[in-house]
PAFI-841948 format. One line per 8 residues: number of its first residue (from 1); their letters; for each residue x, y, z of N, C-alpha, C. Coordinates in nm, 2 decimals. Example, Ala and Ser with C-alpha at 12.3 -4.5 7.8 and 13.67 -1.06 7.14 Angstrom:
<atoms>
1	as	1.32:-0.57:0.78:1.23:-0.45:0.78:1.32:-0.33:0.78 ~ 1.28:-0.22:0.71:1.37:-0.11:0.71:1.29:0.00:0.79
</atoms>
This chain:
<atoms>
1	xxxxxxxx	0.07:-1.77:-5.63:-0.06:-1.71:-5.63:-0.17:-1.80:-5.57 ~ -0.26:-1.75:-5.50:-0.37:-1.82:-5.44:-0.47:-1.87:-5.55 ~ -0.49:-2.00:-5.55:-0.59:-2.05:-5.66:-0.73:-2.06:-5.60 ~ -0.82:-2.00:-5.67:-0.96:-2.01:-5.63:-1.05:-2.07:-5.73 ~ -1.13:-2.17:-5.69:-1.22:-2.23:-5.78:-1.36:-2.15:-5.78 ~ -1.40:-2.10:-5.90:-1.52:-2.03:-5.91:-1.63:-2.12:-5.97 ~ -1.73:-2.15:-5.90:-1.84:-2.24:-5.94:-1.97:-2.17:-5.96 ~ -2.01:-2.15:-6.08:-2.13:-2.08:-6.11:-2.17:-2.12:-6.25
9	xxxxxxxx	-2.30:-2.14:-6.28:-2.35:-2.17:-6.41:-2.37:-2.05:-6.50 ~ -2.36:-1.93:-6.44:-2.38:-1.81:-6.52:-2.25:-1.76:-6.57 ~ -2.23:-1.76:-6.70:-2.10:-1.73:-6.76:-2.06:-1.59:-6.73 ~ -2.16:-1.49:-6.73:-2.12:-1.35:-6.70:-2.07:-1.34:-6.56 ~ -2.13:-1.41:-6.47:-2.08:-1.40:-6.33:-1.94:-1.46:-6.31 ~ -1.92:-1.57:-6.38:-1.79:-1.64:-6.37:-1.68:-1.54:-6.43 ~ -1.71:-1.48:-6.54:-1.62:-1.39:-6.61:-1.59:-1.27:-6.52 ~ -1.69:-1.21:-6.46:-1.67:-1.10:-6.38:-1.59:-1.13:-6.26
17	xxxxxxxx	-1.62:-1.25:-6.20:-1.54:-1.29:-6.08:-1.39:-1.32:-6.12 ~ -1.37:-1.39:-6.23:-1.24:-1.42:-6.27:-1.16:-1.30:-6.30 ~ -1.21:-1.20:-6.37:-1.14:-1.08:-6.40:-1.11:-1.00:-6.28 ~ -1.21:-0.98:-6.19:-1.19:-0.90:-6.07:-1.09:-0.96:-5.98 ~ -1.09:-1.10:-5.96:-1.00:-1.16:-5.88:-0.86:-1.16:-5.93 ~ -0.84:-1.17:-6.06:-0.71:-1.16:-6.13:-0.65:-1.03:-6.10 ~ -0.72:-0.92:-6.11:-0.67:-0.79:-6.08:-0.62:-0.78:-5.94 ~ -0.68:-0.85:-5.85:-0.64:-0.85:-5.71:-0.54:-0.96:-5.67
25	xxxxxxxx	-0.48:-1.02:-5.77:-0.37:-1.11:-5.75:-0.40:-1.26:-5.73 ~ -0.53:-1.29:-5.75:-0.57:-1.43:-5.74:-0.57:-1.51:-5.87 ~ -0.54:-1.63:-5.87:-0.55:-1.72:-5.99:-0.68:-1.80:-5.97 ~ -0.75:-1.82:-6.09:-0.88:-1.89:-6.08:-0.89:-2.00:-6.18 ~ -0.98:-2.10:-6.14:-1.02:-2.20:-6.24:-1.18:-2.20:-6.22 ~ -1.24:-2.25:-6.32:-1.39:-2.24:-6.33:-1.46:-2.37:-6.34 ~ -1.58:-2.38:-6.28:-1.66:-2.50:-6.30:-1.81:-2.45:-6.32 ~ -1.88:-2.52:-6.40:-2.02:-2.47:-6.43:-2.13:-2.56:-6.37
33	xxxxxxxx	-2.09:-2.66:-6.31:-2.19:-2.75:-6.25:-2.14:-2.82:-6.12 ~ -2.22:-2.88:-6.04:-2.18:-2.94:-5.92:-2.08:-3.06:-5.95 ~ -2.11:-3.14:-6.05:-2.03:-3.25:-6.08:-1.89:-3.20:-6.12 ~ -1.88:-3.09:-6.20:-1.75:-3.03:-6.24:-1.68:-2.97:-6.12 ~ -1.75:-2.92:-6.03:-1.69:-2.86:-5.91:-1.62:-2.97:-5.83 ~ -1.68:-3.08:-5.81:-1.62:-3.19:-5.73:-1.49:-3.24:-5.80 ~ -1.50:-3.26:-5.93:-1.39:-3.30:-6.01:-1.27:-3.20:-6.00 ~ -1.31:-3.07:-6.01:-1.20:-2.97:-6.01:-1.13:-2.96:-5.87
41	xxxxxxxx	-1.21:-2.97:-5.77:-1.14:-2.97:-5.63:-1.04:-3.08:-5.62 ~ -1.08:-3.20:-5.67:-0.98:-3.31:-5.66:-0.86:-3.30:-5.75 ~ -0.89:-3.24:-5.87:-0.78:-3.23:-5.97:-0.69:-3.10:-5.95 ~ -0.75:-2.99:-5.91:-0.68:-2.86:-5.91:-0.63:-2.82:-5.77 ~ -0.69:-2.88:-5.66:-0.65:-2.85:-5.53:-0.65:-2.70:-5.50 ~ -0.76:-2.63:-5.52:-0.77:-2.49:-5.49:-0.76:-2.46:-5.34 ~ -0.72:-2.34:-5.31:-0.71:-2.30:-5.17:-0.84:-2.25:-5.12 ~ -0.93:-2.22:-5.21:-1.07:-2.17:-5.16:-1.16:-2.19:-5.28
49	xxxxxxxx	-1.29:-2.22:-5.24:-1.40:-2.24:-5.34:-1.51:-2.13:-5.32 ~ -1.54:-2.06:-5.43:-1.66:-1.98:-5.44:-1.77:-2.06:-5.50 ~ -1.87:-2.09:-5.42:-1.97:-2.19:-5.47:-2.11:-2.13:-5.47 ~ -2.17:-2.13:-5.60:-2.31:-2.09:-5.61:-2.40:-2.20:-5.57 ~ -2.51:-2.17:-5.50:-2.60:-2.27:-5.45:-2.69:-2.33:-5.57 ~ -2.74:-2.24:-5.66:-2.83:-2.28:-5.76:-2.77:-2.33:-5.88 ~ -2.71:-2.45:-5.87:-2.64:-2.51:-5.98:-2.73:-2.62:-6.05 ~ -2.71:-2.64:-6.18:-2.78:-2.75:-6.25:-2.72:-2.88:-6.21
57	xxxxxxxx	-2.80:-2.98:-6.21:-2.76:-3.12:-6.17:-2.74:-3.12:-6.01 ~ -2.63:-3.15:-5.96:-2.60:-3.15:-5.82:-2.60:-3.00:-5.77 ~ -2.69:-2.97:-5.67:-2.70:-2.83:-5.63:-2.58:-2.80:-5.53 ~ -2.56:-2.67:-5.51:-2.44:-2.63:-5.43:-2.43:-2.69:-5.29 ~ -2.55:-2.70:-5.22:-2.54:-2.76:-5.08:-2.50:-2.90:-5.09 ~ -2.55:-2.98:-5.19:-2.50:-3.12:-5.20:-2.36:-3.13:-5.23 ~ -2.31:-3.04:-5.32:-2.16:-3.03:-5.34:-2.09:-3.00:-5.21 ~ -2.13:-2.91:-5.14:-2.07:-2.87:-5.01:-2.06:-2.99:-4.92
65	xxxxxxxx	-2.17:-3.06:-4.90:-2.18:-3.18:-4.82:-2.08:-3.29:-4.87 ~ -2.08:-3.30:-5.00:-1.98:-3.40:-5.06:-1.84:-3.36:-5.03 ~ -1.81:-3.23:-5.04:-1.67:-3.19:-5.02:-1.63:-3.21:-4.87 ~ -1.72:-3.19:-4.78:-1.69:-3.20:-4.64:-1.67:-3.34:-4.60 ~ -1.70:-3.44:-4.69:-1.68:-3.58:-4.66:-1.53:-3.61:-4.67 ~ -1.45:-3.53:-4.74:-1.31:-3.57:-4.76:-1.21:-3.45:-4.77 ~ -1.26:-3.33:-4.76:-1.17:-3.22:-4.77:-1.21:-3.10:-4.68 ~ -1.12:-3.02:-4.63:-1.15:-2.91:-4.55:-1.12:-2.78:-4.63
73	xxxxxxxx	-1.12:-2.79:-4.76:-1.10:-2.67:-4.84:-1.20:-2.56:-4.80 ~ -1.16:-2.44:-4.78:-1.25:-2.33:-4.74:-1.35:-2.31:-4.85 ~ -1.48:-2.29:-4.82:-1.59:-2.26:-4.91:-1.67:-2.14:-4.87 ~ -1.68:-2.05:-4.96:-1.77:-1.93:-4.95:-1.89:-1.95:-5.04 ~ -2.01:-1.96:-4.99:-2.13:-1.98:-5.06:-2.17:-1.84:-5.12 ~ -2.20:-1.84:-5.25:-2.26:-1.73:-5.32:-2.40:-1.76:-5.37 ~ -2.49:-1.68:-5.33:-2.63:-1.71:-5.38:-2.72:-1.59:-5.37 ~ -2.83:-1.60:-5.45:-2.93:-1.50:-5.44:-3.03:-1.52:-5.33
81	xxxxxxxx	-3.02:-1.64:-5.27:-3.11:-1.68:-5.16:-3.07:-1.61:-5.03 ~ -3.13:-1.50:-4.99:-3.08:-1.43:-4.87:-3.16:-1.47:-4.75 ~ -3.25:-1.57:-4.75:-3.33:-1.60:-4.63:-3.25:-1.67:-4.53 ~ -3.30:-1.66:-4.40:-3.23:-1.71:-4.29:-3.20:-1.86:-4.30 ~ -3.31:-1.93:-4.35:-3.30:-2.08:-4.35:-3.19:-2.12:-4.45 ~ -3.17:-2.06:-4.56:-3.07:-2.09:-4.66:-2.93:-2.07:-4.60 ~ -2.91:-1.95:-4.53:-2.79:-1.92:-4.46:-2.75:-2.03:-4.36 ~ -2.85:-2.06:-4.28:-2.82:-2.16:-4.17:-2.78:-2.30:-4.23
89	xxxxxxxx	-2.86:-2.34:-4.34:-2.83:-2.47:-4.40:-2.69:-2.47:-4.46 ~ -2.65:-2.36:-4.52:-2.51:-2.36:-4.58:-2.41:-2.36:-4.48 ~ -2.42:-2.28:-4.37:-2.32:-2.28:-4.27:-2.31:-2.40:-4.19 ~ -2.43:-2.46:-4.16:-2.43:-2.59:-4.08:-2.37:-2.70:-4.17 ~ -2.38:-2.69:-4.30:-2.33:-2.79:-4.39:-2.18:-2.79:-4.41 ~ -2.12:-2.68:-4.36:-1.98:-2.67:-4.36:-1.92:-2.55:-4.43 ~ -2.01:-2.45:-4.48:-1.95:-2.33:-4.55:-1.88:-2.25:-4.45 ~ -1.77:-2.18:-4.49:-1.69:-2.10:-4.41:-1.75:-1.96:-4.40
97	xxxxxxxx	-1.83:-1.92:-4.50:-1.89:-1.79:-4.50:-2.00:-1.79:-4.61 ~ -2.08:-1.68:-4.62:-2.20:-1.68:-4.70:-2.21:-1.53:-4.75 ~ -2.22:-1.52:-4.88:-2.23:-1.38:-4.94:-2.36:-1.38:-5.03 ~ -2.45:-1.29:-5.01:-2.57:-1.28:-5.09:-2.55:-1.19:-5.21 ~ -2.60:-1.24:-5.33:-2.60:-1.17:-5.45:-2.71:-1.06:-5.45 ~ -2.69:-0.94:-5.50:-2.56:-0.89:-5.56:-2.47:-0.85:-5.45 ~ -2.34:-0.85:-5.47:-2.24:-0.81:-5.37:-2.13:-0.73:-5.44 ~ -2.06:-0.65:-5.36:-1.95:-0.57:-5.41:-1.82:-0.66:-5.40
105	xxxxxxxx	-1.73:-0.63:-5.50:-1.61:-0.71:-5.50:-1.52:-0.68:-5.38 ~ -1.53:-0.56:-5.33:-1.46:-0.52:-5.21:-1.50:-0.61:-5.09 ~ -1.63:-0.63:-5.07:-1.68:-0.71:-4.96:-1.64:-0.86:-4.98 ~ -1.65:-0.91:-5.11:-1.62:-1.05:-5.13:-1.47:-1.07:-5.11 ~ -1.38:-0.98:-5.16:-1.24:-1.00:-5.14:-1.20:-1.00:-4.99 ~ -1.27:-0.91:-4.91:-1.24:-0.90:-4.77:-1.28:-1.03:-4.70 ~ -1.40:-1.09:-4.75:-1.44:-1.22:-4.69:-1.34:-1.33:-4.73 ~ -1.29:-1.33:-4.85:-1.19:-1.43:-4.90:-1.07:-1.42:-4.81
113	xxxxxxxx	-1.02:-1.30:-4.79:-0.89:-1.28:-4.72:-0.91:-1.33:-4.57 ~ -1.03:-1.30:-4.52:-1.06:-1.33:-4.38:-1.06:-1.49:-4.36 ~ -1.13:-1.55:-4.46:-1.13:-1.70:-4.45:-0.99:-1.76:-4.47 ~ -0.92:-1.71:-4.56:-0.78:-1.76:-4.58:-0.69:-1.74:-4.46 ~ -0.70:-1.62:-4.40:-0.62:-1.60:-4.28:-0.66:-1.70:-4.17 ~ -0.79:-1.72:-4.15:-0.83:-1.82:-4.05:-0.77:-1.96:-4.07 ~ -0.78:-2.00:-4.20:-0.74:-2.14:-4.23:-0.59:-2.15:-4.23 ~ -0.52:-2.04:-4.26:-0.37:-2.05:-4.26:-0.32:-2.03:-4.12
121	xxxxxxxx	-0.39:-1.96:-4.04:-0.34:-1.94:-3.90:-0.40:-2.05:-3.81 ~ -0.35:-2.17:-3.83:-0.41:-2.29:-3.76:-0.40:-2.28:-3.61 ~ -0.29:-2.23:-3.55:-0.27:-2.22:-3.41:-0.37:-2.12:-3.35 ~ -0.42:-2.15:-3.23:-0.51:-2.07:-3.16:-0.43:-1.95:-3.10 ~ -0.47:-1.83:-3.12:-0.39:-1.72:-3.06:-0.41:-1.72:-2.91 ~ -0.30:-1.67:-2.84:-0.31:-1.67:-2.70:-0.39:-1.55:-2.65 ~ -0.40:-1.44:-2.73:-0.48:-1.33:-2.69:-0.53:-1.25:-2.82 ~ -0.64:-1.18:-2.80:-0.70:-1.10:-2.91:-0.71:-0.96:-2.86
129	xxxxxxxx	-0.65:-0.86:-2.93:-0.66:-0.72:-2.88:-0.75:-0.64:-2.98 ~ -0.83:-0.56:-2.91:-0.91:-0.46:-2.99:-0.88:-0.32:-2.93 ~ -0.94:-0.22:-2.98:-0.92:-0.08:-2.93:-0.98:-0.06:-2.79 ~ -1.07:-0.15:-2.75:-1.14:-0.13:-2.62:-1.12:-0.24:-2.52 ~ -1.07:-0.36:-2.56:-1.05:-0.47:-2.46:-0.95:-0.57:-2.52 ~ -0.90:-0.65:-2.43:-0.81:-0.76:-2.46:-0.87:-0.89:-2.41 ~ -0.88:-0.99:-2.50:-0.93:-1.12:-2.47:-0.81:-1.21:-2.45 ~ -0.78:-1.24:-2.33:-0.66:-1.33:-2.29:-0.72:-1.48:-2.29
137	xxxxxxxx	-0.71:-1.54:-2.41:-0.76:-1.68:-2.42:-0.69:-1.77:-2.33 ~ -0.55:-1.77:-2.33:-0.47:-1.86:-2.25:-0.50:-1.84:-2.10 ~ -0.51:-1.71:-2.06:-0.54:-1.68:-1.92:-0.68:-1.68:-1.88 ~ -0.77:-1.70:-1.98:-0.91:-1.71:-1.95:-0.97:-1.59:-1.88 ~ -0.94:-1.47:-1.94:-0.99:-1.35:-1.88:-0.99:-1.24:-1.99 ~ -1.07:-1.14:-1.96:-1.08:-1.02:-2.05:-1.05:-0.90:-1.97 ~ -0.97:-0.81:-2.03:-0.92:-0.69:-1.96:-0.96:-0.57:-2.05 ~ -1.02:-0.46:-1.99:-1.04:-0.34:-2.06:-0.97:-0.23:-1.98
145	xxxxxxxx	-0.87:-0.17:-2.05:-0.78:-0.08:-1.98:-0.70:-0.15:-1.87 ~ -0.72:-0.09:-1.75:-0.65:-0.15:-1.63:-0.74:-0.25:-1.56 ~ -0.86:-0.26:-1.60:-0.96:-0.34:-1.52:-1.00:-0.47:-1.59 ~ -1.01:-0.58:-1.51:-1.06:-0.71:-1.56:-1.21:-0.70:-1.57 ~ -1.26:-0.75:-1.68:-1.41:-0.76:-1.70:-1.45:-0.89:-1.66 ~ -1.55:-0.89:-1.57:-1.61:-1.02:-1.51:-1.71:-1.08:-1.61 ~ -1.67:-1.19:-1.67:-1.76:-1.26:-1.76:-1.79:-1.40:-1.69 ~ -1.91:-1.44:-1.71:-1.95:-1.58:-1.66:-1.87:-1.68:-1.75
153	xxxxxxxx	-1.86:-1.80:-1.71:-1.79:-1.90:-1.79:-1.85:-1.92:-1.93 ~ -1.99:-1.91:-1.94:-2.05:-1.92:-2.07:-2.03:-1.80:-2.15 ~ -2.03:-1.68:-2.09:-2.00:-1.56:-2.17:-1.86:-1.57:-2.22 ~ -1.76:-1.61:-2.14:-1.62:-1.62:-2.19:-1.61:-1.72:-2.30 ~ -1.68:-1.83:-2.29:-1.67:-1.93:-2.39:-1.72:-1.88:-2.53 ~ -1.83:-1.80:-2.52:-1.88:-1.74:-2.64:-1.78:-1.64:-2.70 ~ -1.73:-1.55:-2.62:-1.63:-1.45:-2.66:-1.51:-1.52:-2.72 ~ -1.45:-1.62:-2.65:-1.33:-1.68:-2.70:-1.35:-1.75:-2.83
161	xxxxxxxx	-1.47:-1.82:-2.84:-1.50:-1.90:-2.96:-1.51:-1.80:-3.08 ~ -1.58:-1.69:-3.07:-1.60:-1.60:-3.18:-1.47:-1.53:-3.21 ~ -1.39:-1.49:-3.11:-1.26:-1.42:-3.14:-1.16:-1.51:-3.21 ~ -1.16:-1.64:-3.18:-1.07:-1.73:-3.25:-1.11:-1.76:-3.40 ~ -1.23:-1.72:-3.43:-1.28:-1.73:-3.57:-1.33:-1.60:-3.62 ~ -1.25:-1.50:-3.59:-1.28:-1.36:-3.63:-1.33:-1.35:-3.78 ~ -1.44:-1.29:-3.80:-1.50:-1.27:-3.93:-1.59:-1.38:-3.97 ~ -1.59:-1.49:-3.91:-1.68:-1.60:-3.95:-1.81:-1.59:-3.88
169	xxxxxxxx	-1.92:-1.62:-3.96:-2.05:-1.62:-3.90:-2.07:-1.76:-3.84 ~ -2.09:-1.76:-3.71:-2.12:-1.89:-3.63:-2.27:-1.90:-3.60 ~ -2.33:-2.00:-3.65:-2.47:-2.02:-3.63:-2.51:-2.05:-3.49 ~ -2.64:-2.03:-3.45:-2.68:-2.06:-3.32:-2.65:-2.21:-3.29 ~ -2.68:-2.29:-3.38:-2.66:-2.44:-3.37:-2.51:-2.47:-3.34 ~ -2.42:-2.41:-3.42:-2.28:-2.43:-3.40:-2.23:-2.38:-3.26 ~ -2.28:-2.27:-3.22:-2.25:-2.21:-3.09:-2.30:-2.30:-2.98 ~ -2.42:-2.35:-2.99:-2.48:-2.43:-2.89:-2.40:-2.56:-2.87
177	xxxxxxxx	-2.36:-2.62:-2.99:-2.28:-2.74:-2.99:-2.14:-2.71:-2.92 ~ -2.08:-2.60:-2.94:-1.96:-2.56:-2.88:-1.97:-2.55:-2.73 ~ -2.08:-2.49:-2.68:-2.10:-2.47:-2.54:-2.15:-2.59:-2.46 ~ -2.24:-2.66:-2.53:-2.31:-2.77:-2.45:-2.31:-2.91:-2.51 ~ -2.25:-2.92:-2.63:-2.24:-3.05:-2.70:-2.34:-3.06:-2.81 ~ -2.32:-3.15:-2.91:-2.40:-3.16:-3.03:-2.54:-3.21:-3.01 ~ -2.56:-3.27:-2.90:-2.70:-3.33:-2.87:-2.80:-3.23:-2.81 ~ -2.75:-3.11:-2.77:-2.83:-3.01:-2.71:-2.90:-2.92:-2.82
185	xxxxxxxx	-3.02:-2.90:-2.82:-3.09:-2.82:-2.92:-3.06:-2.68:-2.89 ~ -3.03:-2.60:-3.00:-2.99:-2.46:-2.99:-3.11:-2.38:-2.94 ~ -3.08:-2.30:-2.84:-3.18:-2.21:-2.78:-3.14:-2.07:-2.82 ~ -3.19:-2.02:-2.93:-3.14:-1.89:-2.98:-3.17:-1.77:-2.89 ~ -3.29:-1.79:-2.82:-3.32:-1.69:-2.72:-3.22:-1.68:-2.60 ~ -3.18:-1.79:-2.55:-3.08:-1.79:-2.44:-2.95:-1.74:-2.49 ~ -2.91:-1.78:-2.61:-2.78:-1.73:-2.67:-2.79:-1.57:-2.69 ~ -2.90:-1.52:-2.73:-2.92:-1.38:-2.74:-2.91:-1.30:-2.61
193	xxxxxxxx	-2.96:-1.37:-2.50:-2.95:-1.31:-2.37:-2.80:-1.30:-2.33 ~ -2.73:-1.41:-2.35:-2.58:-1.41:-2.32:-2.51:-1.30:-2.40 ~ -2.55:-1.29:-2.53:-2.48:-1.19:-2.61:-2.51:-1.05:-2.57 ~ -2.64:-1.02:-2.52:-2.67:-0.89:-2.47:-2.59:-0.86:-2.35 ~ -2.56:-0.96:-2.26:-2.48:-0.93:-2.15:-2.33:-0.90:-2.19 ~ -2.28:-0.98:-2.29:-2.15:-0.96:-2.34:-2.13:-0.82:-2.39 ~ -2.23:-0.77:-2.47:-2.22:-0.64:-2.53:-2.23:-0.53:-2.42 ~ -2.31:-0.55:-2.32:-2.32:-0.46:-2.21:-2.18:-0.44:-2.14
201	xxxxxxxx	-2.11:-0.55:-2.13:-1.98:-0.55:-2.06:-1.86:-0.50:-2.15 ~ -1.87:-0.53:-2.28:-1.75:-0.51:-2.36:-1.77:-0.40:-2.47 ~ -1.89:-0.38:-2.52:-1.91:-0.29:-2.63:-1.90:-0.14:-2.58 ~ -1.84:-0.05:-2.66:-1.84:0.09:-2.62:-1.98:0.15:-2.62 ~ -2.06:0.10:-2.72:-2.21:0.14:-2.73:-2.29:0.01:-2.75 ~ -2.34:-0.06:-2.65:-2.41:-0.18:-2.66:-2.53:-0.18:-2.76 ~ -2.59:-0.06:-2.78:-2.70:-0.05:-2.87:-2.66:-0.05:-3.01 ~ -2.53:-0.02:-3.04:-2.47:-0.02:-3.17:-2.34:-0.10:-3.17
209	xxxxxxxx	-2.35:-0.23:-3.16:-2.23:-0.31:-3.15:-2.14:-0.30:-3.26 ~ -2.01:-0.29:-3.23:-1.91:-0.29:-3.34:-1.82:-0.41:-3.34 ~ -1.82:-0.49:-3.24:-1.74:-0.61:-3.23:-1.82:-0.74:-3.24 ~ -1.93:-0.75:-3.16:-2.01:-0.87:-3.16:-2.14:-0.85:-3.24 ~ -2.14:-0.90:-3.36:-2.24:-0.86:-3.46:-2.34:-0.98:-3.47 ~ -2.47:-0.95:-3.48:-2.57:-1.05:-3.49:-2.63:-1.05:-3.63 ~ -2.63:-1.17:-3.70:-2.71:-1.18:-3.82:-2.84:-1.24:-3.78 ~ -2.95:-1.16:-3.78:-3.07:-1.20:-3.72:-3.13:-1.33:-3.77
217	xxxxxxxx	-3.16:-1.42:-3.67:-3.21:-1.55:-3.71:-3.11:-1.65:-3.75 ~ -2.98:-1.61:-3.75:-2.88:-1.70:-3.80:-2.77:-1.73:-3.70 ~ -2.70:-1.62:-3.65:-2.60:-1.64:-3.55:-2.52:-1.51:-3.53 ~ -2.39:-1.53:-3.48:-2.31:-1.42:-3.44:-2.17:-1.42:-3.52 ~ -2.11:-1.30:-3.53:-1.98:-1.28:-3.59:-1.90:-1.18:-3.51 ~ -1.77:-1.21:-3.49:-1.68:-1.12:-3.42:-1.61:-1.04:-3.53 ~ -1.62:-0.90:-3.52:-1.55:-0.81:-3.61:-1.43:-0.76:-3.54 ~ -1.32:-0.81:-3.57:-1.20:-0.77:-3.50:-1.16:-0.63:-3.52
225	xx	-1.19:-0.58:-3.64:-1.14:-0.44:-3.67:-1.23:-0.33:-3.61 ~ -1.35:-0.38:-3.57:-1.44:-0.27:-3.51:-1.49:-0.18:-3.62
</atoms>
């Protein structure tokens, strides 16, 4: 069974998560503070951490930064803070995903499974297929039906990077670092222009994207299922 560490100082939330995850086949351990979370990761070796931001003592972001100093265990941040700045801080600190309270268990379990699939599928896929196009990562091209779709090098880099991390929210800063290096300041306006061009070329309805999703003010996510 997949072991998940649930970190939250609210007993009712911990109990609800533990019971609902157990029904879906997950095993859980609990921690009520940042200090306890760090200890539990070292002692229990969970496959994934559900981490509340608003913890007593060491807060969740500090815990996340501490974990990233020595482990790549997947972390999904759970918090009532839905503002863009909090999302960006968590993702840039190393979170694999971000879910805002209140949330449905169906959504949370889908996020958990997506993160676990990404982490377990270490090898980069040679190609990604959707109902409308095929991204040939190894061949560095995109095909829709019988026709090759002409993408600029930057557009292809964005598409390939998002496709290989399907389901993960990639911040503007992370995307800029991937494209141009960590010392280049993220230009969200320029990235949105590139994304608009990608949607125009690949989305069946660019005004209502089903594959390349924007979290306003934060970044982009590729939804493989459409």
